[in-house]
VOPAGU-2260 file (C-alpha; in pm, 1 decimal, decimal comma):
REM VOPAGU-2260
SITE   aa  ch    i         X         Y         Z
SITE  MET   A    0    4508,6    6547,0    8400,9
SITE  ALA   A    1    4766,3    6482,3    8130,7
SITE  THR   A    2    4658,1    6320,0    7804,9
SITE  ALA   A    3    4865,2    6005,9    7864,7
SITE  ALA   A    4    4725,3    5971,3    8215,0
SITE  CYS   A    5    4372,0    6018,7    8078,1
SITE  SER   A    6    4427,1    5745,7    7823,0
SITE  SER   A    7    4560,1    5510,2    8090,9
SITE  PHE   A    8    4263,8    5579,6    8321,3
SITE  GLN   A    9    4014,4    5530,2    8039,3
SITE  LYS   A   10    4152,7    5182,9    7968,8
SITE  THR   A   11    4152,4    5098,1    8338,0
SITE  PHE   A   12    3792,2    5216,2    8376,3
SITE  VAL   A   13    3663,6    5010,3    8081,1
SITE  ASN   A   14    3850,6    4707,7    8215,6
SITE  ASP   A   15    3679,0    4762,1    8551,0
SITE  LEU   A   16    3342,0    4763,8    8375,9
SITE  ASN   A   17    3418,1    4441,8    8192,3
SITE  GLU   A   18    3570,0    4259,6    8488,5
SITE  SER   A   19    3340,9    4377,6    8768,2
SITE  LYS   A   20    3182,3    4078,4    8942,5
SITE  VAL   A   21    2890,9    4300,5    9041,1
SITE  LEU   A   22    2816,5    4421,9    8688,4
SITE  ASN   A   23    2884,3    4104,5    8492,3
SITE  ASN   A   24    2527,6    3984,4    8544,1
SITE  SER   A   25    2376,7    4286,2    8369,4
SITE  PHE   A   26    2375,0    4464,9    8035,3
SITE  VAL   A   27    2589,8    4776,4    8094,2
SITE  GLY   A   28    2628,5    5095,7    7894,9
SITE  PHE   A   29    2842,2    5394,8    7979,9
SITE  VAL   A   30    2939,1    5727,3    7828,6
SITE  LEU   A   31    3151,4    6005,7    7976,3
SITE  MET   A   32    3161,3    6331,7    7781,5
SITE  ASP   A   33    3342,7    6661,7    7818,5
SITE  PRO   A   34    3079,3    6923,4    7725,6
SITE  GLU   A   35    3336,3    7199,7    7692,6
SITE  ASN   A   36    3478,6    7054,8    7370,6
SITE  ASN   A   37    3210,8    6793,1    7293,7
SITE  GLU   A   38    3464,9    6513,0    7339,5
SITE  ILE   A   39    3369,0    6159,8    7437,1
SITE  LEU   A   40    3618,6    6053,5    7703,4
SITE  ILE   A   41    3494,8    5701,2    7779,4
SITE  GLU   A   42    3234,4    5486,3    7606,6
SITE  HIS   A   43    3110,6    5133,3    7651,2
SITE  GLN   A   44    2815,2    5004,5    7446,5
SITE  ALA   A   45    2730,9    5370,0    7395,1
SITE  ASP   A   46    2504,3    5318,1    7093,7
SITE  LYS   A   47    2304,0    5023,7    7233,3
SITE  TYR   A   48    1942,0    5075,0    7331,8
SITE  PHE   A   49    1852,0    5040,0    7701,2
SITE  THR   A   50    1531,4    5060,8    7901,9
SITE  PRO   A   51    1574,8    5407,0    8058,3
SITE  ALA   A   52    1303,8    5397,0    8328,0
SITE  SER   A   53    1293,6    5744,7    8485,9
SITE  ASN   A   54    1593,8    5867,9    8287,8
SITE  THR   A   55    1307,7    5938,2    8046,2
SITE  LYS   A   56    1225,4    6238,6    8265,2
SITE  LEU   A   57    1542,4    6411,0    8141,9
SITE  PHE   A   58    1376,1    6424,2    7799,5
SITE  THR   A   59    1047,8    6542,7    7950,7
SITE  PHE   A   60    1237,5    6813,6    8138,0
SITE  TYR   A   61    1403,5    6933,0    7819,0
SITE  ALA   A   62    1071,8    6939,4    7632,3
SITE  ALA   A   63     899,2    7136,0    7910,1
SITE  GLU   A   64    1192,3    7376,2    7925,6
SITE  LYS   A   65    1175,2    7447,4    7552,3
SITE  ILE   A   66     796,4    7453,4    7503,2
SITE  LEU   A   67     637,0    7585,1    7822,3
SITE  GLY   A   68     667,5    7933,9    7966,5
SITE  ASP   A   69     788,5    8030,9    8313,2
SITE  SER   A   70     440,5    7976,2    8459,7
SITE  ILE   A   71     206,1    7681,2    8416,6
SITE  LYS   A   72    -122,4    7733,9    8233,6
SITE  ALA   A   73    -396,5    7623,8    8474,6
SITE  PHE   A   74    -672,7    7629,6    8212,0
SITE  GLU   A   75    -825,5    7839,5    7937,8
SITE  TYR   A   76   -1153,0    8009,7    8013,9
SITE  TYR   A   77   -1438,9    8217,2    7878,0
SITE  LEU   A   78   -1620,3    8449,9    8119,3
SITE  GLU   A   79   -1971,0    8584,0    8064,4
SITE  GLY   A   80   -2131,2    8758,3    8358,0
SITE  ASP   A   81   -2074,9    8536,2    8661,6
SITE  THR   A   82   -2048,8    8216,1    8453,2
SITE  ILE   A   83   -1706,7    8081,9    8360,3
SITE  TRP   A   84   -1639,3    7800,2    8114,2
SITE  LEU   A   85   -1318,1    7606,0    8178,3
SITE  GLN   A   86   -1105,7    7415,4    7927,7
SITE  GLY   A   87    -856,8    7189,9    8106,7
SITE  THR   A   88    -496,9    7208,2    7981,7
SITE  GLY   A   89    -350,4    6929,0    8195,0
SITE  ASP   A   90    -205,3    7140,5    8480,1
SITE  PRO   A   91    -124,4    6898,2    8767,3
SITE  SER   A   92     -80,9    7165,5    9034,7
SITE  PHE   A   93    -442,3    7246,8    9132,4
SITE  LEU   A   94    -482,3    7160,4    9503,5
SITE  HIS   A   95    -183,3    6926,9    9481,8
SITE  PRO   A   96     -71,8    6864,3    9843,9
SITE  ASP   A   97     300,6    6882,0    9759,8
SITE  LEU   A   98     290,8    7203,5    9559,0
SITE  PRO   A   99     248,7    7565,6    9666,5
SITE  PRO   A  100    -104,8    7706,7    9648,5
SITE  SER   A  101    -194,2    7920,7    9349,8
SITE  GLN   A  102    -456,5    8187,1    9278,0
SITE  VAL   A  103    -678,0    7942,7    9088,9
SITE  LEU   A  104    -923,5    7870,9    9371,2
SITE  ASP   A  105    -966,9    8239,2    9458,5
SITE  PHE   A  106   -1021,0    8321,5    9091,9
SITE  LEU   A  107   -1300,7    8064,2    9060,0
SITE  LYS   A  108   -1483,7    8143,9    9383,0
SITE  GLY   A  109   -1814,4    8321,0    9341,0
SITE  LYS   A  110   -1853,1    8209,5    8980,0
SITE  GLN   A  111   -2083,9    7956,9    8818,3
SITE  VAL   A  112   -1835,0    7706,9    8677,0
SITE  VAL   A  113   -1892,1    7503,1    8363,2
SITE  LEU   A  114   -1632,1    7233,7    8297,2
SITE  LEU   A  115   -1577,7    7124,3    7937,7
SITE  ALA   A  116   -1566,9    6747,3    7891,4
SITE  ALA   A  117   -1479,0    6697,9    7526,0
SITE  ASN   A  118   -1107,6    6774,7    7505,2
SITE  TYR   A  119    -935,6    6460,0    7633,5
SITE  PRO   A  120    -951,9    6166,5    7391,9
SITE  GLU   A  121    -652,8    5958,3    7504,3
SITE  PRO   A  122    -634,2    5672,1    7760,6
SITE  VAL   A  123    -569,3    5756,2    8125,3
SITE  TYR   A  124    -267,1    5521,2    8127,2
SITE  GLY   A  125      38,0    5526,9    7901,3
SITE  PRO   A  126     138,6    5251,2    7655,9
SITE  GLY   A  127     295,7    4952,3    7825,8
SITE  TRP   A  128     211,7    5051,7    8183,7
SITE  ALA   A  129     173,0    4761,0    8425,5
SITE  TRP   A  130    -192,3    4659,4    8451,3
SITE  ASP   A  131    -166,4    4561,6    8821,2
SITE  ASP   A  132     -12,0    4891,2    8938,6
SITE  TYR   A  133    -343,6    5078,2    8922,8
SITE  ASP   A  134    -343,3    5140,5    9300,7
SITE  GLY   A  135      21,1    5249,3    9327,5
SITE  SER   A  136      84,6    5615,1    9405,5
SITE  TYR   A  137     340,9    5620,9    9122,4
SITE  GLN   A  138      81,7    5532,5    8854,0
SITE  ARG   A  139    -193,3    5793,0    8874,2
SITE  GLU   A  140    -438,4    5851,3    8593,5
SITE  LYS   A  141    -366,3    6126,4    8344,1
SITE  SER   A  142    -643,9    6379,9    8293,8
SITE  SER   A  143    -730,8    6713,5    8138,5
SITE  PHE   A  144    -814,4    6885,7    8468,3
SITE  PRO   A  145    -621,8    6717,0    8751,2
SITE  ILE   A  146    -722,0    6793,8    9107,7
SITE  HIS   A  147    -554,2    6695,6    9437,0
SITE  GLY   A  148    -281,9    6524,4    9233,5
SITE  ASN   A  149    -546,6    6269,6    9118,7
SITE  ALA   A  150    -492,5    6078,8    9442,0
SITE  VAL   A  151    -639,5    6042,3    9789,9
SITE  ARG   A  152    -396,0    6113,6   10073,2
SITE  ILE   A  153    -476,0    5914,5   10387,6
SITE  HIS   A  154    -308,5    5955,5   10725,3
SITE  SER   A  155    -378,3    5824,6   11075,0
SITE  ASP   A  156    -252,5    6003,9   11385,2
SITE  SER   A  157    -280,9    5693,2   11599,6
SITE  LEU   A  158      24,5    5473,8   11652,7
SITE  ASP   A  159    -184,3    5198,8   11811,6
SITE  SER   A  160    -520,1    5165,9   11641,5
SITE  LEU   A  161    -555,2    5121,4   11267,5
SITE  GLY   A  162    -783,2    5388,2   11125,4
SITE  SER   A  163    -803,3    5590,2   11446,8
SITE  GLY   A  164    -785,2    5964,6   11387,1
SITE  LEU   A  165    -810,3    5906,5   11012,6
SITE  LYS   A  166    -743,7    6209,4   10793,7
SITE  VAL   A  167    -848,5    6197,5   10429,6
SITE  ARG   A  168    -768,2    6453,5   10160,6
SITE  PRO   A  169    -985,8    6536,5    9975,5
SITE  ALA   A  170   -1248,4    6494,1   10248,5
SITE  TYR   A  171   -1497,5    6406,9    9971,6
SITE  PHE   A  172   -1364,0    6047,8    9989,9
SITE  TYR   A  173   -1375,8    6010,4   10370,0
SITE  ASN   A  174   -1662,6    5759,9   10368,3
SITE  SER   A  175   -1496,4    5564,4   10086,4
SITE  VAL   A  176   -1193,8    5475,8   10298,6
SITE  HIS   A  177   -1202,3    5144,7   10483,7
SITE  THR   A  178    -965,9    4986,7   10736,1
SITE  PRO   A  179    -981,4    4608,0   10682,4
SITE  ASP   A  180    -882,9    4366,9   10958,4
SITE  THR   A  181    -633,2    4203,4   10724,7
SITE  VAL   A  182    -310,0    4388,3   10647,6
SITE  ASP   A  183    -259,2    4274,4   10291,2
SITE  GLY   A  184    -460,1    4356,3    9983,8
SITE  PRO   A  185    -516,9    4619,2    9715,4
SITE  LEU   A  186    -516,2    4981,0    9821,1
SITE  ARG   A  187    -816,7    5044,8    9598,5
SITE  GLU   A  188   -1077,9    4826,3    9438,5
SITE  ARG   A  189    -994,8    4803,3    9071,7
SITE  ASN   A  190   -1305,7    4958,2    8919,8
SITE  THR   A  191   -1441,1    5177,0    9199,8
SITE  ASN   A  192   -1319,5    5458,0    9423,2
SITE  ARG   A  193   -1328,6    5244,9    9735,7
SITE  PHE   A  194    -998,5    5263,4    9925,6
SITE  ASN   A  195    -828,8    5041,5   10182,2
SITE  TYR   A  196    -597,2    5187,8   10445,2
SITE  TYR   A  197    -366,2    4926,3   10595,6
SITE  ALA   A  198     -91,1    5149,0   10731,0
SITE  ALA   A  199     -42,6    5196,4   11102,8
SITE  GLY   A  200     198,9    5404,6   11305,4
SITE  GLY   A  201     106,0    5738,1   11152,9
SITE  ASP   A  202     198,4    5641,0   10797,6
SITE  THR   A  203      72,3    5848,4   10506,6
SITE  VAL   A  204     -35,7    5681,4   10183,0
SITE  ASP   A  205    -140,8    5826,6    9847,7
SITE  ILE   A  206    -383,3    5616,4    9643,8
SITE  PRO   A  207    -488,7    5711,7    9288,6
SITE  PHE   A  208    -857,7    5763,9    9229,0
SITE  ILE   A  209   -1049,3    5689,1    8911,1
SITE  THR   A  210   -1102,0    6016,4    8729,7
SITE  ASP   A  211   -1394,2    6142,4    8525,0
SITE  HIS   A  212   -1535,4    6486,4    8452,4
SITE  GLN   A  213   -1827,9    6452,6    8692,7
SITE  LEU   A  214   -1598,0    6356,7    8979,5
SITE  ILE   A  215   -1377,8    6656,6    8904,1
SITE  ALA   A  216   -1689,5    6876,4    8906,5
SITE  ASN   A  217   -1793,3    6730,2    9244,4
SITE  LEU   A  218   -1448,1    6793,8    9392,7
SITE  LEU   A  219   -1452,7    7148,7    9256,2
SITE  GLU   A  220   -1795,5    7207,6    9410,1
SITE  GLN   A  221   -1668,3    7095,2    9748,9
SITE  ASN   A  222   -1393,2    7359,9    9736,4
SITE  LEU   A  223   -1593,2    7641,1    9576,7
SITE  ASP   A  224   -1926,8    7605,1    9759,6
SITE  ASN   A  225   -2112,3    7678,9    9439,0
SITE  PRO   A  226   -2245,1    7453,3    9161,1
SITE  VAL   A  227   -2015,2    7311,1    8893,6
SITE  THR   A  228   -2165,3    7156,4    8582,4
SITE  VAL   A  229   -2016,6    6951,5    8299,9
SITE  GLN   A  230   -2095,0    7024,8    7935,0
SITE  ASN   A  231   -1968,1    6886,9    7604,8
SITE  PHE   A  232   -1808,8    7154,4    7387,8
SITE  GLU   A  233   -1528,9    7113,6    7136,8
SITE  SER   A  234   -1370,0    7450,3    7212,8
SITE  LEU   A  235   -1426,0    7786,9    7377,2
SITE  PRO   A  236   -1482,2    8116,4    7195,6
SITE  GLU   A  237   -1229,9    8386,8    7278,9
SITE  ALA   A  238   -1055,9    8165,7    7535,7
SITE  GLN   A  239    -818,1    8337,8    7779,0
SITE  PRO   A  240    -535,9    8166,0    7969,6
SITE  PHE   A  241    -510,0    8159,6    8348,2
SITE  TYR   A  242    -179,2    8064,7    8509,8
SITE  SER   A  243    -110,7    7878,6    8832,5
SITE  VAL   A  244     238,7    7797,8    8967,4
SITE  PRO   A  245     595,1    7866,2    8848,8
SITE  LYS   A  246     716,7    7597,6    8609,8
SITE  ASP   A  247    1020,7    7525,0    8827,1
SITE  SER   A  248     797,4    7406,1    9113,0
SITE  LEU   A  249     683,9    7123,2    8883,7
SITE  LEU   A  250    1028,9    7060,2    8737,6
SITE  ARG   A  251    1178,6    7018,4    9083,5
SITE  LEU   A  252     921,0    6751,1    9174,1
SITE  LEU   A  253     978,9    6590,2    8835,0
SITE  LEU   A  254    1353,6    6553,7    8889,5
SITE  GLN   A  255    1400,1    6546,0    9267,6
SITE  ASP   A  256    1112,5    6309,5    9352,2
SITE  SER   A  257    1095,2    6143,2    9009,7
SITE  ASP   A  258     723,1    6219,1    9006,2
SITE  ASN   A  259     556,3    6017,9    8727,8
SITE  PHE   A  260     227,2    6206,4    8744,3
SITE  ILE   A  261     397,9    6543,5    8699,8
SITE  ALA   A  262     594,7    6400,6    8406,2
SITE  GLU   A  263     286,6    6279,8    8220,3
SITE  GLN   A  264      94,9    6601,6    8275,9
SITE  LEU   A  265     390,5    6810,5    8155,7
SITE  ILE   A  266     382,9    6623,1    7823,8
SITE  LEU   A  267       9,3    6692,0    7801,4
SITE  GLN   A  268      78,0    7058,5    7872,4
SITE  CYS   A  269     336,9    7059,4    7594,0
SITE  SER   A  270      77,5    6905,9    7363,1
SITE  TRP   A  271    -168,9    7181,4    7449,0
SITE  GLU   A  272      87,0    7452,1    7379,6
SITE  LEU   A  273     186,3    7293,2    7049,0
SITE  PHE   A  274    -149,1    7182,8    6908,8
SITE  GLY   A  275    -432,9    7307,0    7131,3
SITE  GLN   A  276    -518,3    6947,8    7220,5
SITE  LEU   A  277    -413,6    6693,9    7481,8
SITE  ASN   A  278    -242,5    6417,4    7289,9
SITE  SER   A  279      74,3    6267,0    7437,8
SITE  GLU   A  280     158,6    6054,5    7135,2
SITE  ARG   A  281     143,2    6350,7    6899,0
SITE  ALA   A  282     351,1    6566,9    7133,6
SITE  LEU   A  283     622,7    6303,4    7180,9
SITE  SER   A  284     642,6    6245,4    6806,5
SITE  TYR   A  285     681,6    6618,4    6739,9
SITE  ILE   A  286     944,7    6664,3    7012,8
SITE  SER   A  287    1144,6    6366,1    6885,5
SITE  ASP   A  288    1133,9    6484,8    6524,3
SITE  SER   A  289    1211,9    6849,9    6594,3
SITE  LEU   A  290    1381,0    6930,4    6926,2
SITE  LEU   A  291    1567,4    6597,1    6936,8
SITE  ALA   A  292    1636,1    6550,8    6567,4
SITE  GLY   A  293    2014,1    6570,6    6616,7
SITE  LEU   A  294    2050,6    6284,7    6864,0
SITE  PRO   A  295    2293,0    6010,3    6751,6
SITE  GLN   A  296    2027,2    5739,5    6789,5
SITE  ALA   A  297    1659,3    5828,9    6761,5
SITE  PRO   A  298    1475,1    5780,9    7092,2
SITE  ILE   A  299    1199,1    5522,8    7113,9
SITE  TRP   A  300     978,8    5727,9    7341,9
SITE  VAL   A  301     619,0    5652,0    7442,2
SITE  ASP   A  302     550,8    5826,8    7774,6
SITE  GLY   A  303     670,9    6117,4    7984,7
SITE  SER   A  304     759,0    5928,5    8301,5
SITE  GLY   A  305     948,0    5615,9    8199,1
SITE  LEU   A  306     691,1    5381,3    8352,1
SITE  SER   A  307     669,1    5201,5    8018,3
SITE  ARG   A  308     925,6    4938,9    7922,9
SITE  TYR   A  309     853,2    5028,8    7560,5
SITE  ASN   A  310    1087,1    5330,0    7598,9
SITE  MET   A  311    1441,7    5275,1    7469,3
SITE  PHE   A  312    1728,8    5525,5    7468,7
SITE  THR   A  313    2103,9    5488,5    7422,5
SITE  PRO   A  314    2365,5    5621,4    7667,6
SITE  LEU   A  315    2514,5    5832,0    7386,8
SITE  SER   A  316    2181,1    5996,2    7305,3
SITE  ILE   A  317    2115,8    6065,9    7673,1
SITE  CYS   A  318    2457,8    6232,2    7706,0
SITE  THR   A  319    2395,0    6434,5    7391,2
SITE  LEU   A  320    2066,1    6556,2    7539,3
SITE  LEU   A  321    2239,9    6640,8    7867,5
SITE  HIS   A  322    2503,8    6833,0    7673,5
SITE  LYS   A  323    2231,0    7034,2    7495,8
SITE  THR   A  324    2061,1    7098,0    7829,4
SITE  TYR   A  325    2385,4    7215,6    7989,3
SITE  GLU   A  326    2441,1    7461,6    7705,0
SITE  GLU   A  327    2087,7    7603,3    7722,9
SITE  VAL   A  328    1999,9    7600,8    8095,1
SITE  PRO   A  329    2209,4    7798,4    8345,5
SITE  ALA   A  330    2415,6    7552,3    8549,5
SITE  GLU   A  331    2314,8    7700,0    8885,2
SITE  ARG   A  332    1945,1    7649,3    8810,9
SITE  LEU   A  333    1997,2    7309,3    8649,6
SITE  PHE   A  334    2193,9    7171,9    8945,0
SITE  HIS   A  335    1935,6    7315,7    9185,4
SITE  LEU   A  336    1658,0    7122,7    9009,2
SITE  LEU   A  337    1846,7    6792,1    8983,8
SITE  PRO   A  338    1904,6    6554,3    9278,3
SITE  ALA   A  339    2245,9    6612,4    9439,1
SITE  GLY   A  340    2448,9    6316,6    9559,2
SITE  GLY   A  341    2440,5    6277,6    9937,8
SITE  VAL   A  342    2212,5    6579,9    9971,0
SITE  SER   A  343    1874,2    6557,3    9799,6
SITE  GLY   A  344    1625,0    6367,1    9591,3
SITE  THR   A  345    1661,5    6006,1    9485,4
SITE  ILE   A  346    2040,1    6001,5    9541,1
SITE  GLU   A  347    2038,9    6154,8    9888,4
SITE  GLY   A  348    2181,5    5832,2   10032,5
SITE  TYR   A  349    2451,4    5780,7    9768,7
SITE  TYR   A  350    2754,4    5962,6    9621,4
SITE  GLN   A  351    2829,2    6137,7    9948,4
SITE  ALA   A  352    3124,9    6374,5    9965,4
SITE  LYS   A  353    3229,9    6693,2   10139,4
SITE  GLU   A  354    3084,2    6884,1    9844,7
SITE  PRO   A  355    2827,0    6726,6    9606,7
SITE  TYR   A  356    2993,3    6601,7    9291,1
SITE  ILE   A  357    2701,5    6416,4    9127,9
SITE  PHE   A  358    2389,9    6596,6    8999,6
SITE  ALA   A  359    2186,6    6335,9    8818,4
SITE  LYS   A  360    1857,7    6159,9    8749,5
SITE  THR   A  361    1800,9    5800,9    8853,5
SITE  GLY   A  362    1592,9    5555,4    8653,4
SITE  THR   A  363    1475,7    5238,3    8824,3
SITE  LEU   A  364    1240,0    4957,6    8728,4
SITE  ARG   A  365    1261,9    4602,6    8851,8
SITE  HIS   A  366    1594,6    4456,5    8724,5
SITE  ASN   A  367    1696,2    4794,5    8576,3
SITE  HIS   A  368    1885,3    5087,3    8727,2
SITE  ASN   A  369    2035,3    5388,0    8549,1
SITE  LEU   A  370    2193,8    5717,5    8645,6
SITE  SER   A  371    2254,0    6003,3    8401,9
SITE  GLY   A  372    2360,5    6359,2    8465,8
SITE  TYR   A  373    2661,3    6569,7    8557,4
SITE  LEU   A  374    2979,3    6487,2    8747,8
SITE  ILE   A  375    3203,6    6757,5    8889,9
SITE  ALA   A  376    3562,4    6632,9    8885,3
SITE  LYS   A  377    3819,9    6712,4    9153,0
SITE  SER   A  378    3973,7    6961,1    8909,0
SITE  GLY   A  379    3642,3    7149,7    8893,2
SITE  LYS   A  380    3566,0    7033,2    8539,2
SITE  VAL   A  381    3199,4    6949,9    8468,9
SITE  LEU   A  382    3151,7    6619,9    8286,2
SITE  VAL   A  383    2838,9    6460,9    8139,8
SITE  PHE   A  384    2771,5    6090,9    8193,5
SITE  SER   A  385    2514,7    5816,4    8144,3
SITE  PHE   A  386    2555,0    5487,2    8334,0
SITE  MET   A  387    2291,3    5227,9    8242,1
SITE  HIS   A  388    2226,7    4877,7    8377,4
SITE  ASN   A  389    1953,3    4651,5    8244,5
SITE  HIS   A  390    1845,8    4295,6    8320,2
SITE  PHE   A  391    2038,2    4219,1    8638,8
SITE  SER   A  392    1885,9    3939,0    8845,0
SITE  SER   A  393    1989,0    4063,3    9190,1
SITE  GLY   A  394    1862,6    4369,1    9374,2
SITE  SER   A  395    1980,2    4715,5    9277,4
SITE  TYR   A  396    2181,7    4793,7    9593,0
SITE  PRO   A  397    2506,0    4618,4    9483,4
SITE  ILE   A  398    2476,5    4786,0    9142,1
SITE  LYS   A  399    2440,6    5128,9    9302,9
SITE  LYS   A  400    2740,1    5077,8    9530,5
SITE  GLU   A  401    2956,1    4966,0    9237,1
SITE  MET   A  402    2843,5    5269,5    9037,4
SITE  GLU   A  403    2933,3    5486,5    9334,7
SITE  ARG   A  404    3284,7    5337,4    9345,4
SITE  LEU   A  405    3344,4    5381,5    8972,4
SITE  LEU   A  406    3208,3    5736,0    8949,2
SITE  TRP   A  407    3422,7    5838,6    9246,6
SITE  GLN   A  408    3727,3    5720,0    9053,0
SITE  ILE   A  409    3627,6    5949,7    8768,3
SITE  HIS   A  410    3586,8    6236,1    9014,5
SITE  LEU   A  411    3940,6    6178,1    9144,5
SITE  ASN   A  412    4108,2    6134,1    8805,8
SITE  TYR   A  413    3981,2    6431,5    8601,9
């Protein structure tokens, strides 16, 4: 595209942003960048802070990519005879129903397991998380030794009778699942692991359980068929690492499914690698001050998932991070991990084309929707963008369709 034509399109695009009847009820930020020469092509309120929602996971991805190895550390351990002491390192993969099995269970079988309880001082929820979302599958408790994804998965085979043919994973909670006559209410009682299954027609629901070390020990016992005890120790002598799943299996869930639980546990894993302790606040502070020190506007970053409305990032800083990521992560792998427009993940139903041209992360909270990632232009050029919308009063569907229209114009004109 010729320079004059580019300039004309840029003006037209910004005018579209300002005059759009769909977008005029929201706070809009936009940046389009050419990573090849680090040139900003289009910007609109680029340096203003926005609530990023799950665009936060782009920062978590970058941190995990820089700090963690190719495989996830399941735990650290000390073995003496047939007794093994375990120090949890925050690995979310153990017996997670949506992740491939690892060698962890086989490694622990036949051993007397002692679980350390003294290495997780922080709250199970992040700063600013919604207090009434405790039973939502998207807001699971953080923990040092996650198991089963820290949630109960409940499914009924029957299409006619509520609760008929009930399947509960882990089976440990089978007698704690109830099928009330009413069809509206909390999925779990607030302060107990008593669950309510309302879904019919073969629906599957995931409900977070309340975690503690003794419960984890009980769940481990059920899978190992040998006793598991809990002891308070500050650290292990001569601790050795044991690894579980490839890192990319977590990163794909993080980006494709926008998995909040995976995001939070990855930050805890980063903390363990950096400091030998599980402290999200300390890890986020270090990452911001070191790995992200060159961002145009410093991130206000309090959790790994974006559940908190305390997070604030600018479109320009998000694009700068995406530029860094594009330079450091092979494009083929990066685009495989990210949702692809019309094909996969959270944008499977949008940005459809003969060949995918959007590879990007969504970020949605009530009255907020953002999309940041990579756009492949008709010319084949790869562009970086961040498109942020905060505080609209309508639903997100009209916003998404207008974004789709505008990003397609960029695809056609570069």
